[in-house]
Rosetta silent file (secondary structure, phi, psi, omega in degrees, C-alpha in Angstrom):
SEQUENCE: MTPPSDAGCWDEPTDELPPTSPTLELWPGDQRLMCRVAPRLRMDAAPVTHEAYQRFVVATGHAPPRSWSPATEVPEGLRQSPVTGVSVEDARAYARWANKRLPLQAEWTVIIRTMGFDVASAGQVWEWTASRHRSGHVVRGGPDRKAPAATGRFHHTSWEDEAADDVGFRCVVDG
SCORE:     score description
SCORE:     0.000 S_00000001
   1 L     0.000  131.289  177.091   75.172  111.111  101.713 S_00000001
   2 L  -103.535  131.805  177.858   76.853  113.418  104.216 S_00000001
   3 L   -60.157  152.275  177.914   80.170  112.309  105.706 S_00000001
   4 L   -56.252  153.018  179.866   80.040  111.592  109.435 S_00000001
   5 L   -61.747  141.355  176.308   80.598  114.581  111.690 S_00000001
   6 L  -108.488   50.666 -173.501   84.233  115.337  112.484 S_00000001
   7 L   -87.447   27.091  177.134   83.474  116.930  115.833 S_00000001
   8 L    88.429    8.261  179.452   86.446  115.367  117.584 S_00000001
   9 L   -70.840  148.131 -179.738   84.812  112.009  118.286 S_00000001
  10 L   -70.898  -52.837  176.414   87.137  109.054  118.607 S_00000001
  11 L  -121.753   99.222  179.593   85.007  106.660  116.539 S_00000001
  12 L   -66.598  153.786  178.756   82.511  108.549  114.407 S_00000001
  13 L   -65.269  146.321 -177.367   79.366  106.636  113.431 S_00000001
  14 L  -113.079   10.919 -178.240   79.669  104.667  110.210 S_00000001
  15 L   -59.086  -29.191 -174.378   75.929  104.142  109.527 S_00000001
  16 L   -85.465    4.643 -178.616   75.998  106.623  106.650 S_00000001
  17 L  -119.289   72.581 -177.521   78.618  104.660  104.729 S_00000001
  18 L   -66.262  129.515  179.873   76.843  101.536  103.475 S_00000001
  19 L   -68.779  146.473  174.199   79.370   99.103  102.032 S_00000001
  20 L  -129.252  174.338  174.887   79.099   98.127   98.399 S_00000001
  21 L   -69.758  123.798 -177.372   81.117   95.777   96.258 S_00000001
  22 L   -67.682  140.983  173.735   84.387   97.634   95.660 S_00000001
  23 E  -129.640  148.732 -179.519   85.319   98.597   92.102 S_00000001
  24 E   -97.988  140.248  178.962   88.564  100.134   90.868 S_00000001
  25 E  -140.659  150.797  174.646   88.670  103.363   88.853 S_00000001
  26 E   -90.224  124.931  179.769   91.463  105.650   87.598 S_00000001
  27 E   -89.275  124.711 -176.728   91.216  109.152   89.059 S_00000001
  28 L   -66.894  -25.565 -176.273   92.130  111.867   86.504 S_00000001
  29 L   -58.948  -47.381 -179.749   93.414  114.324   89.127 S_00000001
  30 L  -129.578   12.096  177.045   96.602  112.424   89.985 S_00000001
  31 L    58.095   36.189  178.922   96.308  109.333   87.745 S_00000001
  32 E  -110.676  151.151  178.597   96.074  106.990   90.751 S_00000001
  33 E   -72.714  132.139  178.403   93.861  103.947   91.143 S_00000001
  34 E  -121.845  152.342  178.191   90.864  104.512   93.448 S_00000001
  35 E  -110.304  118.499  174.572   88.466  102.055   94.979 S_00000001
  36 E   -81.573  119.025 -173.936   84.762  102.945   94.977 S_00000001
  37 E  -121.332   -7.334  176.319   83.445  101.476   98.206 S_00000001
  38 E  -144.609  162.987 -176.101   80.174  103.323   98.795 S_00000001
  39 L   -52.670  -33.615 -178.680   77.663  104.839   96.405 S_00000001
  40 L  -132.651   39.149  178.821   79.294  108.263   96.647 S_00000001
  41 E  -148.413  132.611  176.177   82.756  107.682   98.115 S_00000001
  42 E  -126.239  148.857  174.629   86.069  106.521   96.624 S_00000001
  43 E  -134.121  147.121  175.493   89.438  106.034   98.331 S_00000001
  44 E   -50.708  137.917 -178.265   92.911  105.557   96.902 S_00000001
  45 L   -69.346  -21.861  179.691   93.530  101.815   96.536 S_00000001
  46 L  -148.450  162.431  176.256   96.940  102.272   98.239 S_00000001
  47 L   -58.484  153.066  178.042   98.767  105.030  100.118 S_00000001
  48 L   -59.574  133.335 -177.320  100.197  107.874   98.021 S_00000001
  49 E   -91.348  167.124  174.759  103.607  106.856   96.697 S_00000001
  50 H   -59.131  -40.447 -178.589  106.867  108.827   96.511 S_00000001
  51 H   -62.456  -44.040  177.755  106.442  108.921   92.732 S_00000001
  52 H   -65.697  -41.432 -179.773  102.951  110.493   92.947 S_00000001
  53 H   -66.236  -32.987  177.513  104.108  112.936   95.611 S_00000001
  54 H   -64.054  -40.369  177.006  107.064  113.920   93.429 S_00000001
  55 H   -58.763  -41.935  178.040  104.662  114.950   90.612 S_00000001
  56 H   -63.903  -45.357 -178.850  102.894  117.183   93.167 S_00000001
  57 H   -61.950  -45.472 -178.432  106.169  118.716   94.417 S_00000001
  58 H   -66.251  -42.097 -176.899  107.393  119.448   90.880 S_00000001
  59 H   -70.310  -31.575 -172.672  104.004  120.871   89.788 S_00000001
  60 H  -113.012  -17.508 -174.658  103.462  123.107   92.805 S_00000001
  61 L    78.865   10.264  179.223  106.860  123.840   94.317 S_00000001
  62 L   -63.049  150.097  178.914  105.630  122.410   97.642 S_00000001
  63 L   -62.332  137.574  179.412  108.358  121.365  100.087 S_00000001
  64 L   -79.587  168.600  172.962  109.414  117.735   99.623 S_00000001
  65 L   -59.958  152.400 -175.573  109.584  115.118  102.409 S_00000001
  66 L   -65.479  -14.910 -178.589  112.640  115.551  104.570 S_00000001
  67 L   -82.360  -10.116 -178.112  114.147  112.253  103.280 S_00000001
  68 L   -86.250  132.689  176.191  114.588  113.590   99.734 S_00000001
  69 L  -154.434  121.015   -3.895  117.979  114.961   98.766 S_00000001
  70 L   -62.331  170.802 -166.304  118.300  116.819   96.485 S_00000001
  71 L   -57.269  -27.802 -178.080  114.884  118.250   97.194 S_00000001
  72 L  -104.343    7.760 -176.603  113.062  116.986   94.062 S_00000001
  73 L  -106.486  127.233  175.266  114.668  113.528   93.897 S_00000001
  74 L   -76.015  132.658  178.250  113.038  110.412   95.340 S_00000001
  75 L   -56.013  144.647 -179.086  115.583  108.185   97.118 S_00000001
  76 L   -50.217  132.641  176.219  116.662  105.158   95.099 S_00000001
  77 L    81.525    2.965 -176.848  114.253  102.228   95.383 S_00000001
  78 L  -110.611    1.939 -172.200  111.391  104.195   96.963 S_00000001
  79 L   -55.266  -39.917 -178.109  109.408  105.399   93.932 S_00000001
  80 L   -98.890    5.717  177.746  106.524  102.915   94.477 S_00000001
  81 L   -86.805  154.029  177.653  106.724  102.932   98.291 S_00000001
  82 E   -59.793  133.467  176.562  104.316  104.971  100.405 S_00000001
  83 L   -69.783  136.604  176.499  105.570  108.544  100.892 S_00000001
  84 L  -132.483  177.697  179.951  106.313  109.278  104.533 S_00000001
  85 L    76.800   23.752  177.133  107.856  112.180  106.398 S_00000001
  86 L  -118.067  142.226  179.384  104.955  114.479  105.443 S_00000001
  87 L   -79.670  171.823  175.735  102.797  116.389  107.905 S_00000001
  88 H   -61.658  -34.407  178.701   99.009  116.395  107.914 S_00000001
  89 H   -70.308  -35.448  174.980   99.146  119.825  106.240 S_00000001
  90 H   -63.486  -44.073  179.515  101.442  118.437  103.513 S_00000001
  91 H   -62.559  -40.766  177.846   98.960  115.585  102.985 S_00000001
  92 H   -64.838  -39.270  179.349   96.081  118.063  102.782 S_00000001
  93 H   -63.486  -43.283  176.689   97.976  120.171  100.228 S_00000001
  94 H   -60.035  -47.804 -178.570   98.533  117.090   98.049 S_00000001
  95 H   -58.240  -43.903  177.808   94.866  116.150   98.374 S_00000001
  96 H   -61.601  -43.122  179.129   93.725  119.641   97.301 S_00000001
  97 H   -59.475  -37.581 -177.499   96.099  119.502   94.297 S_00000001
  98 L   -89.638    6.588 -178.040   94.630  116.148   93.278 S_00000001
  99 L    61.443   43.895  179.934   91.026  117.351   93.830 S_00000001
 100 L  -133.703 -169.696  174.912   90.637  114.970   96.761 S_00000001
 101 E  -150.913  167.533  173.210   90.624  115.194  100.571 S_00000001
 102 L   -78.063  145.641  179.122   91.863  113.193  103.571 S_00000001
 103 L   -77.035  151.063  168.057   89.365  110.648  104.900 S_00000001
 104 L   -69.979  158.838 -179.764   87.695  110.946  108.250 S_00000001
 105 H   -56.653  -43.703 -179.040   88.668  108.176  110.650 S_00000001
 106 H   -63.622  -41.054  177.983   85.262  106.499  110.291 S_00000001
 107 H   -62.301  -46.563 -179.445   85.474  106.614  106.497 S_00000001
 108 H   -56.610  -46.873 -177.756   88.987  105.138  106.585 S_00000001
 109 H   -62.765  -49.387 -179.929   87.825  102.273  108.829 S_00000001
 110 H   -62.431  -44.085 -177.942   84.752  101.381  106.747 S_00000001
 111 H   -65.001  -44.727  179.948   86.660  101.621  103.467 S_00000001
 112 H   -60.812  -43.480  177.364   89.575   99.496  104.642 S_00000001
 113 H   -62.260  -44.510 -178.818   87.133   96.812  105.833 S_00000001
 114 H   -63.015  -33.315  179.048   85.212   96.997  102.550 S_00000001
 115 L   -76.491   -5.131  175.703   88.430   96.599  100.603 S_00000001
 116 L    94.826   14.453  178.800   88.991   93.369  102.529 S_00000001
 117 L  -100.168  151.776  170.905   91.714   94.420  104.939 S_00000001
 118 L   -79.530  129.352 -178.339   91.827   93.900  108.668 S_00000001
 119 H   -56.318  -33.239 -177.142   91.856   97.362  110.255 S_00000001
 120 H   -75.795  -12.482 -179.265   94.599   96.284  112.641 S_00000001
 121 H  -139.111   42.422 -170.547   96.970   95.361  109.832 S_00000001
 122 L   -70.316  -27.346 -174.496   95.842   97.593  106.990 S_00000001
 123 L  -161.793 -179.818 -179.743   99.152   98.799  105.744 S_00000001
 124 L   -77.184  -24.812 -175.720  102.864   99.320  105.758 S_00000001
 125 L  -132.758  159.583  167.338  102.535  102.794  107.261 S_00000001
 126 E   -67.277  156.224 -178.352  100.259  104.757  109.525 S_00000001
 127 E  -131.656  130.760  177.539   97.894  106.944  107.511 S_00000001
 128 E   -60.348  144.092  167.561   96.721  110.493  108.212 S_00000001
 129 E  -125.177  167.964  178.051   92.997  111.126  108.605 S_00000001
 130 E   -82.740   -8.252 -177.649   91.141  114.431  108.804 S_00000001
 131 E   -77.851  141.868  177.152   89.756  113.513  112.245 S_00000001
 132 E  -106.356  148.673  175.609   91.154  115.168  115.363 S_00000001
 133 E  -157.805  138.965 -179.384   91.574  113.623  118.813 S_00000001
 134 L    50.198 -119.116 -172.703   93.464  114.772  121.881 S_00000001
 135 L  -100.561   18.414 -178.588   96.527  116.681  120.767 S_00000001
 136 E  -170.722 -165.266  178.449   96.558  115.867  117.071 S_00000001
 137 E   -91.683  145.674  179.523   95.077  114.202  114.041 S_00000001
 138 E   -72.293  131.334  170.105   94.107  110.543  114.114 S_00000001
 139 E  -115.510  144.319 -173.693   96.414  108.231  112.165 S_00000001
 140 E  -132.101  155.202  163.676   95.306  104.671  111.434 S_00000001
 141 L    89.003   -7.845 -175.508   96.527  101.322  110.233 S_00000001
 142 L   -87.964 -177.146  177.116  100.241  101.178  110.861 S_00000001
 143 L   -63.238  145.464 -175.108  102.336   98.938  113.020 S_00000001
 144 L   -70.606  109.801 -176.849  101.508   99.261  116.706 S_00000001
 145 L  -120.911  -12.595 -178.781  104.049  101.714  118.111 S_00000001
 146 L  -104.596  -22.439 -179.149  102.295  103.588  120.930 S_00000001
 147 L  -139.950   80.300 -173.461  100.646  100.721  122.818 S_00000001
 148 L   -55.754  -27.671 -177.501  102.621   97.484  122.315 S_00000001
 149 L   -84.797  -10.422 -175.427  100.173   95.432  124.390 S_00000001
 150 L   -71.707  137.563  174.353   97.110   96.575  122.448 S_00000001
 151 L  -134.412  164.613  178.884   95.415   94.077  120.212 S_00000001
 152 L   102.956  158.824 -169.884   92.236   94.155  118.187 S_00000001
 153 L   -68.127  -24.076 -178.195   91.038   96.048  115.231 S_00000001
 154 L   -98.362   -0.650 -178.598   90.343   99.420  116.904 S_00000001
 155 L   -87.811   -7.800  179.307   93.541   99.676  118.919 S_00000001
 156 L   -89.098   66.702 -178.574   95.716  100.502  115.910 S_00000001
 157 E  -136.291  142.891  177.168   95.102  104.222  116.273 S_00000001
 158 E  -143.122  174.004  175.979   97.476  107.023  117.146 S_00000001
 159 E  -147.562  141.356 -179.458   97.336  110.807  116.977 S_00000001
 160 E  -171.648  175.458  177.089   99.861  113.461  116.080 S_00000001
 161 L  -130.864  -13.934 -176.179  100.431  116.477  113.836 S_00000001
 162 L   -91.440  153.590  174.682  104.121  116.323  112.938 S_00000001
 163 L   -60.960  143.272  178.818  105.703  114.527  110.015 S_00000001
 164 L  -142.225  153.329 -176.609  107.022  111.086  110.932 S_00000001
 165 L   -70.704   -8.875 -179.817  109.034  108.444  109.077 S_00000001
 166 L  -120.680   17.421  179.823  106.217  105.902  109.451 S_00000001
 167 E  -119.854  122.926  175.419  103.188  108.083  108.573 S_00000001
 168 E  -122.577 -150.620 -179.438  101.843  108.413  105.044 S_00000001
 169 L  -168.256  160.636  166.256   98.342  108.955  103.693 S_00000001
 170 L  -133.697  162.723 -173.635   95.722  108.077  101.116 S_00000001
 171 L  -117.081  162.688  175.868   92.933  110.292   99.845 S_00000001
 172 E  -124.737  159.878  174.856   89.192  110.086   99.268 S_00000001
 173 E  -131.929  132.258  173.823   86.810  111.645   96.755 S_00000001
 174 E   -85.354  144.057  174.696   83.147  112.364   97.337 S_00000001
 175 L    95.874    0.000    0.000   80.691  111.700   94.578 S_00000001
């Protein structure tokens, strides 16, 4: 199976991602739970947490999110919360460290549906994808902040490239 093309399309075709019954597996790269949702595709069962991101920062010396002070300390009460305040490049660096990658927008959509979530209310935070559109990378699933009147499952989409306090990420693994 080849992932859908990431040629800048808004909604890439999802025909190549046949849904299967999701199963949970522990990924050895970063010791996080992953959900296998297609014959050769797995996605993190939840967005990357502050605790997981801290292991990455300590192991690699990568810059921490701007909300951490001192630099290697997770703020009190946030260890199991989705890490935010990271750019798409920070998310990609974490994914490489964990032997994973960011999902394409189409993959994210199919996987979220297969996991049983409504795309319009998938999570607590927006989530980076590897897909580009307009002036940035597509983010999916968070609370509607750019188009308050928009409703429906495909309207919960935004695009940007800078770190934001409401944007986190989850990763995928091929194979």
